[in-house]
Structure formats: C-alpha cells, structure tokens
DSSP file (Angstrom, degrees, kcal/mol; ACC not computed):
  #  RESIDUE AA STRUCTURE BP1 BP2  ACC     N-H-->O    O-->H-N    N-H-->O    O-->H-N    TCO  KAPPA ALPHA  PHI   PSI    X-CA   Y-CA   Z-CA
    1    1 A M              0   0    0      0, 0.0     5,-0.1     0, 0.0     3,-0.1   0.000 360.0 360.0 360.0 144.0   84.3    8.0  -90.0
    2    2 A Q    >   -     0   0    0      1,-0.1     3,-2.4     3,-0.1     4,-0.4  -0.511 360.0 -87.2 -76.0 149.6   82.1    9.6  -87.4
    3    3 A P  T 3  S+     0   0    0      0, 0.0    -1,-0.1     0, 0.0     0, 0.0  -0.342 119.3  26.3 -55.4 138.0   80.9   13.2  -88.2
    4    4 A G  T 3  S+     0   0    0     -3,-0.1    -2,-0.0     3,-0.0     0, 0.0   0.246 107.9  77.5  91.0 -13.9   83.5   15.6  -86.9
    5    5 A T    <   +     0   0    0     -3,-2.4     2,-0.1     2,-0.1     3,-0.1   0.409  63.4 119.1-105.7   0.3   86.3   13.1  -87.3
    6    6 A E  S    S-     0   0    0     -4,-0.4     2,-0.1     1,-0.1     0, 0.0  -0.399  76.8-100.9 -65.1 140.0   86.6   13.5  -91.0
    7    7 A A        -     0   0    0      1,-0.1     2,-0.8    -2,-0.1    -1,-0.1  -0.375  33.6-120.0 -63.7 138.0   90.0   14.7  -92.2
    8    8 A K        +     0   0    0      1,-0.2    -1,-0.1    -3,-0.1     3,-0.0  -0.711  54.4 144.1 -83.8 111.4   90.0   18.4  -93.0
    9    9 A S        +     0   0    0     -2,-0.8     2,-0.3     2,-0.0    -1,-0.2   0.448  46.2  79.8-125.4  -5.5   91.0   18.7  -96.6
   10   10 A E        -     0   0    0      2,-0.0     2,-0.4     0, 0.0     0, 0.0  -0.748  59.4-152.6-108.9 154.7   88.9   21.7  -97.9
   11   11 A R        -     0   0    0     -2,-0.3     2,-0.5     2,-0.0    -2,-0.0  -0.964   5.7-163.3-127.6 141.4   89.5   25.4  -97.4
   12   12 A I        -     0   0    0     -2,-0.4     2,-0.4     2,-0.0    -2,-0.0  -0.992  12.7-165.7-122.1 122.1   87.1   28.3  -97.4
   13   13 A D        +     0   0    0     -2,-0.5     2,-0.3     2,-0.0    -2,-0.0  -0.877  11.5 171.4-107.7 139.4   88.6   31.7  -97.9
   14   14 A L        -     0   0    0     -2,-0.4     2,-0.4     2,-0.0    -2,-0.0  -0.997  22.5-141.6-145.4 152.1   86.8   35.0  -97.1
   15   15 A R        +     0   0    0     -2,-0.3     2,-0.3     0, 0.0    -2,-0.0  -0.854  27.2 165.0-109.9 147.2   87.6   38.6  -96.9
   16   16 A T        -     0   0    0     -2,-0.4     2,-0.1     3,-0.0    -2,-0.0  -0.909  37.4 -88.6-149.2 174.4   86.1   40.9  -94.3
   17   17 A T     >  -     0   0    0     -2,-0.3     4,-2.2     1,-0.1     5,-0.2  -0.450  38.7-112.1 -83.9 163.5   86.6   44.4  -92.8
   18   18 A A  H  > S+     0   0    0      1,-0.2     4,-2.2     2,-0.2     5,-0.1   0.889 118.3  51.3 -62.9 -39.0   88.9   45.0  -89.9
   19   19 A S  H  > S+     0   0    0      2,-0.2     4,-2.1     1,-0.2    -1,-0.2   0.901 109.2  49.3 -68.8 -38.8   85.9   45.8  -87.7
   20   20 A A  H  > S+     0   0    0      1,-0.2     4,-2.3     2,-0.2    -1,-0.2   0.899 110.5  51.8 -65.2 -38.7   84.1   42.6  -88.6
   21   21 A K  H  X S+     0   0    0     -4,-2.2     4,-2.7     2,-0.2    -2,-0.2   0.910 108.0  51.7 -63.3 -41.5   87.2   40.6  -87.9
   22   22 A R  H  X S+     0   0    0     -4,-2.2     4,-2.6     2,-0.2    -1,-0.2   0.916 109.3  49.9 -61.6 -42.6   87.5   42.2  -84.4
   23   23 A V  H  X S+     0   0    0     -4,-2.1     4,-2.6     1,-0.2    -1,-0.2   0.930 112.0  47.9 -62.2 -44.4   83.9   41.3  -83.6
   24   24 A L  H  X S+     0   0    0     -4,-2.3     4,-2.7     1,-0.2    -2,-0.2   0.900 111.3  50.8 -63.4 -40.5   84.5   37.7  -84.7
   25   25 A Q  H  X S+     0   0    0     -4,-2.7     4,-2.5     2,-0.2    -1,-0.2   0.915 111.6  47.6 -63.5 -42.4   87.7   37.5  -82.7
   26   26 A E  H  X S+     0   0    0     -4,-2.6     4,-2.2     2,-0.2    -2,-0.2   0.923 113.9  46.7 -64.4 -44.0   85.9   38.8  -79.6
   27   27 A A  H  X S+     0   0    0     -4,-2.6     4,-1.2     2,-0.2    -2,-0.2   0.911 112.9  49.4 -65.8 -41.6   83.0   36.4  -80.0
   28   28 A A  H  <>S+     0   0    0     -4,-2.7     5,-2.7     1,-0.2     3,-0.4   0.917 110.8  50.6 -62.7 -42.9   85.3   33.5  -80.6
   29   29 A S  H ><5S+     0   0    0     -4,-2.5     3,-1.4     1,-0.2    -1,-0.2   0.894 105.8  55.8 -61.4 -40.8   87.3   34.5  -77.5
   30   30 A A  H 3<5S+     0   0    0     -4,-2.2    -1,-0.2     1,-0.3    -2,-0.2   0.795 112.1  43.3 -63.1 -27.6   84.1   34.6  -75.4
   31   31 A R  T 3<5S-     0   0    0     -4,-1.2    -1,-0.3    -3,-0.4    -2,-0.2   0.350 114.5-117.8 -97.1   4.4   83.4   31.0  -76.5
   32   32 A H  T < 5S+     0   0    0     -3,-1.4     2,-0.3    -4,-0.3    -3,-0.2   0.914  75.5 120.0  57.8  46.0   87.0   29.9  -75.9
   33   33 A K      < -     0   0    0     -5,-2.7    -1,-0.2    -6,-0.1    -2,-0.1  -0.876  68.6-104.2-131.0 163.3   87.4   29.0  -79.6
   34   34 A T     >  -     0   0    0     -2,-0.3     4,-2.7     1,-0.1     5,-0.2  -0.436  39.4-108.7 -76.8 164.8   89.5   30.1  -82.5
   35   35 A V  H  > S+     0   0    0      1,-0.2     4,-3.0     2,-0.2     5,-0.3   0.912 121.7  52.5 -61.1 -41.3   88.0   32.4  -85.1
   36   36 A T  H  > S+     0   0    0      2,-0.2     4,-2.5     1,-0.2     5,-0.2   0.940 111.0  45.6 -60.3 -48.0   88.0   29.5  -87.5
   37   37 A E  H  > S+     0   0    0      2,-0.2     4,-2.6     1,-0.2     5,-0.2   0.925 115.4  47.9 -60.8 -44.5   86.2   27.2  -85.0
   38   38 A F  H  X S+     0   0    0     -4,-2.7     4,-2.5     2,-0.2     5,-0.3   0.951 113.8  44.9 -62.7 -50.9   83.7   29.9  -84.1
   39   39 A V  H  X S+     0   0    0     -4,-3.0     4,-2.6     1,-0.2     5,-0.2   0.908 115.3  48.1 -62.1 -42.8   82.9   30.9  -87.7
   40   40 A L  H  X S+     0   0    0     -4,-2.5     4,-2.6    -5,-0.3     5,-0.2   0.921 112.2  48.8 -65.8 -43.8   82.6   27.3  -88.8
   41   41 A D  H  X S+     0   0    0     -4,-2.6     4,-2.1    -5,-0.2    -2,-0.2   0.935 115.5  43.6 -60.3 -46.9   80.3   26.3  -85.9
   42   42 A V  H  X S+     0   0    0     -4,-2.5     4,-2.2    -5,-0.2    -2,-0.2   0.909 114.7  49.4 -66.9 -42.3   78.0   29.3  -86.5
   43   43 A A  H  X S+     0   0    0     -4,-2.6     4,-2.5    -5,-0.3    -2,-0.2   0.905 111.9  48.1 -65.0 -41.6   77.9   28.8  -90.2
   44   44 A L  H  X S+     0   0    0     -4,-2.6     4,-2.2     2,-0.2    -1,-0.2   0.877 110.5  51.6 -67.8 -36.9   77.1   25.1  -89.9
   45   45 A A  H  X S+     0   0    0     -4,-2.1     4,-1.8    -5,-0.2    -2,-0.2   0.923 112.7  45.3 -64.5 -43.2   74.3   25.8  -87.4
   46   46 A E  H  X S+     0   0    0     -4,-2.2     4,-2.6     2,-0.2    -2,-0.2   0.890 110.8  53.7 -67.0 -39.2   72.8   28.4  -89.7
   47   47 A A  H  X S+     0   0    0     -4,-2.5     4,-2.8     1,-0.2     5,-0.2   0.906 107.5  51.1 -61.3 -41.4   73.2   26.0  -92.7
   48   48 A A  H  X S+     0   0    0     -4,-2.2     4,-2.2     2,-0.2    -1,-0.2   0.895 110.7  49.2 -62.5 -39.8   71.3   23.3  -90.8
   49   49 A T  H  X S+     0   0    0     -4,-1.8     4,-1.6     2,-0.2    -2,-0.2   0.926 112.5  47.0 -65.0 -45.5   68.5   25.8  -90.0
   50   50 A V  H  X S+     0   0    0     -4,-2.6     4,-0.7     1,-0.2    -2,-0.2   0.930 114.7  46.3 -62.0 -46.4   68.2   26.9  -93.7
   51   51 A L  H >X S+     0   0    0     -4,-2.8     4,-1.3     1,-0.2     3,-0.7   0.855 107.2  57.2 -68.6 -34.3   68.2   23.3  -95.0
   52   52 A A  H 3X S+     0   0    0     -4,-2.2     4,-2.9     1,-0.3     3,-0.4   0.886 102.6  56.1 -62.1 -36.7   65.7   22.2  -92.4
   53   53 A G  H 3< S+     0   0    0     -4,-1.6    -1,-0.3     1,-0.2    -2,-0.2   0.739 109.8  46.3 -65.4 -22.5   63.4   24.9  -93.8
   54   54 A Q  H << S+     0   0    0     -4,-0.7    -1,-0.2    -3,-0.7    -2,-0.2   0.682 122.2  34.0 -89.5 -20.3   63.8   23.3  -97.2
   55   55 A R  H  < S+     0   0    0     -4,-1.3     2,-0.4    -3,-0.4    -2,-0.2   0.699 113.3  51.3-109.1 -26.2   63.2   19.7  -96.0
   56   56 A L     <  +     0   0    0     -4,-2.9     2,-0.3    -5,-0.2    -1,-0.1  -0.884  52.7 174.6-120.5 145.5   60.7   19.9  -93.2
   57   57 A F        -     0   0    0     -2,-0.4     2,-0.4    -3,-0.1    -3,-0.0  -0.990  19.8-137.8-145.6 153.7   57.4   21.5  -92.8
   58   58 A S        -     0   0    0     -2,-0.3     2,-0.4     6,-0.0    -2,-0.0  -0.896  16.6-173.1-114.8 140.3   54.8   21.4  -90.0
   59   59 A L        -     0   0    0     -2,-0.4     2,-0.1     4,-0.0    -2,-0.0  -0.979  19.8-130.9-129.4 143.1   51.0   21.1  -90.4
   60   60 A D     >  -     0   0    0     -2,-0.4     4,-2.7     1,-0.1     5,-0.2  -0.295  45.7 -88.4 -79.1 178.8   48.2   21.3  -87.9
   61   61 A A  H  > S+     0   0    0      1,-0.2     4,-2.2     2,-0.2     5,-0.2   0.885 127.9  47.0 -59.1 -42.5   45.6   18.6  -87.9
   62   62 A A  H  > S+     0   0    0      2,-0.2     4,-2.2     1,-0.2    -1,-0.2   0.912 113.9  47.2 -67.7 -41.9   43.3   20.3  -90.4
   63   63 A Q  H  > S+     0   0    0      2,-0.2     4,-2.5     1,-0.2    -2,-0.2   0.894 111.4  51.8 -65.5 -39.2   46.2   21.0  -92.8
   64   64 A W  H  X S+     0   0    0     -4,-2.7     4,-2.7     2,-0.2    -2,-0.2   0.909 109.4  49.8 -63.2 -42.7   47.4   17.4  -92.4
   65   65 A A  H  X S+     0   0    0     -4,-2.2     4,-2.4    -5,-0.2    -2,-0.2   0.911 111.9  47.8 -63.0 -42.6   44.0   16.0  -93.2
   66   66 A A  H  X S+     0   0    0     -4,-2.2     4,-2.2     2,-0.2    -2,-0.2   0.893 111.6  51.0 -64.9 -39.9   43.8   18.2  -96.4
   67   67 A F  H  X S+     0   0    0     -4,-2.5     4,-2.1     2,-0.2    -2,-0.2   0.932 111.7  46.6 -62.8 -46.9   47.3   17.1  -97.4
   68   68 A Q  H  X S+     0   0    0     -4,-2.7     4,-2.3     1,-0.2    -2,-0.2   0.896 110.7  52.9 -63.2 -40.4   46.4   13.4  -97.0
   69   69 A A  H  X S+     0   0    0     -4,-2.4     4,-1.3     1,-0.2    -1,-0.2   0.902 108.6  50.4 -61.7 -41.1   43.2   14.0  -98.9
   70   70 A A  H  < S+     0   0    0     -4,-2.2    -1,-0.2     1,-0.2    -2,-0.2   0.897 112.0  47.4 -64.5 -39.5   45.1   15.6 -101.8
   71   71 A L  H  < S+     0   0    0     -4,-2.1    -2,-0.2     1,-0.2    -1,-0.2   0.867 115.4  45.6 -68.1 -35.5   47.5   12.6 -101.8
   72   72 A D  H  < S+     0   0    0     -4,-2.3    -1,-0.2    -5,-0.2    -2,-0.2   0.612  88.5 108.6 -84.0 -13.3   44.7   10.1 -101.8
   73   73 A A  S  < S-     0   0    0     -4,-1.3    -3,-0.0    -3,-0.2    -4,-0.0  -0.330  80.4-101.2 -66.0 145.2   42.6   11.8 -104.4
   74   74 A P        -     0   0    0      0, 0.0    -1,-0.1     0, 0.0     2,-0.1  -0.303  42.7-104.3 -63.9 151.4   42.4   10.1 -107.8
   75   75 A T        -     0   0    0     -3,-0.1     2,-0.5     1,-0.1    -3,-0.0  -0.355  27.2-124.4 -74.4 157.2   44.6   11.5 -110.5
   76   76 A T        -     0   0    0     -2,-0.1     2,-0.1     2,-0.0    -1,-0.1  -0.890  26.8-115.4-103.1 131.7   43.2   13.6 -113.3
   77   77 A R        -     0   0    0     -2,-0.5    -1,-0.0     1,-0.1     0, 0.0  -0.403  24.5-166.0 -65.0 139.6   43.9   12.5 -116.9
   78   78 A R     >  -     0   0    0      1,-0.1     4,-2.6    -2,-0.1     3,-0.3  -0.795   5.1-175.8-127.6  86.1   46.0   15.0 -118.8
   79   79 A P  H  > S+     0   0    0      0, 0.0     4,-2.4     0, 0.0     5,-0.2   0.857  83.2  51.0 -56.2 -40.2   45.7   14.0 -122.5
   80   80 A R  H  > S+     0   0    0      2,-0.2     4,-2.1     1,-0.2     5,-0.1   0.897 112.0  47.3 -66.8 -37.7   48.2   16.5 -123.7
   81   81 A L  H  > S+     0   0    0     -3,-0.3     4,-2.4     2,-0.2    -1,-0.2   0.906 110.9  51.8 -67.1 -41.4   50.8   15.4 -121.2
   82   82 A E  H  X S+     0   0    0     -4,-2.6     4,-1.0     1,-0.2    -2,-0.2   0.912 110.6  48.6 -60.0 -42.8   50.1   11.7 -122.1
   83   83 A A  H >X S+     0   0    0     -4,-2.4     4,-0.8    -5,-0.2     3,-0.5   0.908 110.3  51.4 -64.0 -42.2   50.7   12.6 -125.8
   84   84 A L  H >< S+     0   0    0     -4,-2.1     3,-0.9     1,-0.2    -2,-0.2   0.907 107.8  51.9 -60.6 -42.7   53.9   14.4 -124.9
   85   85 A L  H 3< S+     0   0    0     -4,-2.4    -1,-0.2     1,-0.2    -2,-0.2   0.696 104.3  57.7 -71.1 -18.0   55.3   11.5 -122.9
   86   86 A R  H << S+     0   0    0     -4,-1.0    -1,-0.2    -3,-0.5    -2,-0.2   0.685  89.8  92.1 -82.1 -18.6   54.6    9.2 -125.9
   87   87 A E  S << S-     0   0    0     -3,-0.9     2,-0.0    -4,-0.8    -3,-0.0  -0.424  92.0 -95.3 -74.1 149.6   56.8   11.2 -128.2
   88   88 A P        -     0   0    0      0, 0.0    -1,-0.1     0, 0.0     2,-0.1  -0.360  45.2-108.8 -62.4 144.4   60.5   10.4 -128.5
   89   89 A S    >   -     0   0    0      1,-0.1     3,-1.4    -4,-0.1    -4,-0.0  -0.397  13.7-126.7 -71.6 149.0   62.8   12.3 -126.2
   90   90 A V  T 3  S+     0   0    0      1,-0.2    -1,-0.1     2,-0.1     0, 0.0   0.670 112.2  59.9 -67.7 -14.9   65.1   15.0 -127.7
   91   91 A F  T 3         0   0    0      1,-0.2    -1,-0.2     0, 0.0    -2,-0.0   0.494 360.0 360.0 -91.1  -4.3   67.8   13.1 -125.8
   92   92 A E    <         0   0    0     -3,-1.4    -1,-0.2     0, 0.0    -2,-0.1   0.466 360.0 360.0 -89.3 360.0   67.2    9.9 -127.7
C-alpha cells in the first residue's frame, strides 16, 4: 500500500477544553478540513520534525572533518571491557 492509502484501523482519543476545541474547529475550517484531518496532519508534521531532530544532524566543514577523524582514529584498548566481554553473560 502507498502511504496514505493504508486502511484506518487505529483510534486516538483525546480530551480537551471547549475553548481548545473551538480553536481547532476554526483552524480546521480555515483549511477546509475536518477537525480529525487537521489535528492528524498537524500532529504528523510535528512528529516528523521531532524525529528528524533525532535522526539527522548537520555539520559544517570543520565539524565534518573532526567527525571523520574521530571515526578514522585507531581504537583504544580497554582491558577491563575486554575482560568483561569474556565473562559468561547473565542471560546464558
């Protein structure tokens, strides 16, 4: 299925004040949408923004060079970590 053509099978319930509902109704009307369409569109747009902030980051040229240098740098031995990883897991 294409995005947006998926069958709607889930429900989100929320409670609000009468004044907040009126504002949402007015905004939805201004966009020629139902309140449900308006709230879902706005919520999904904000969710995409929040998630993009968790998944993407921007670096200038100097920061990118420093990032690459850190990735390319040789690893440092960690004897205590190596010993820990040789021990049997508590899940085994």
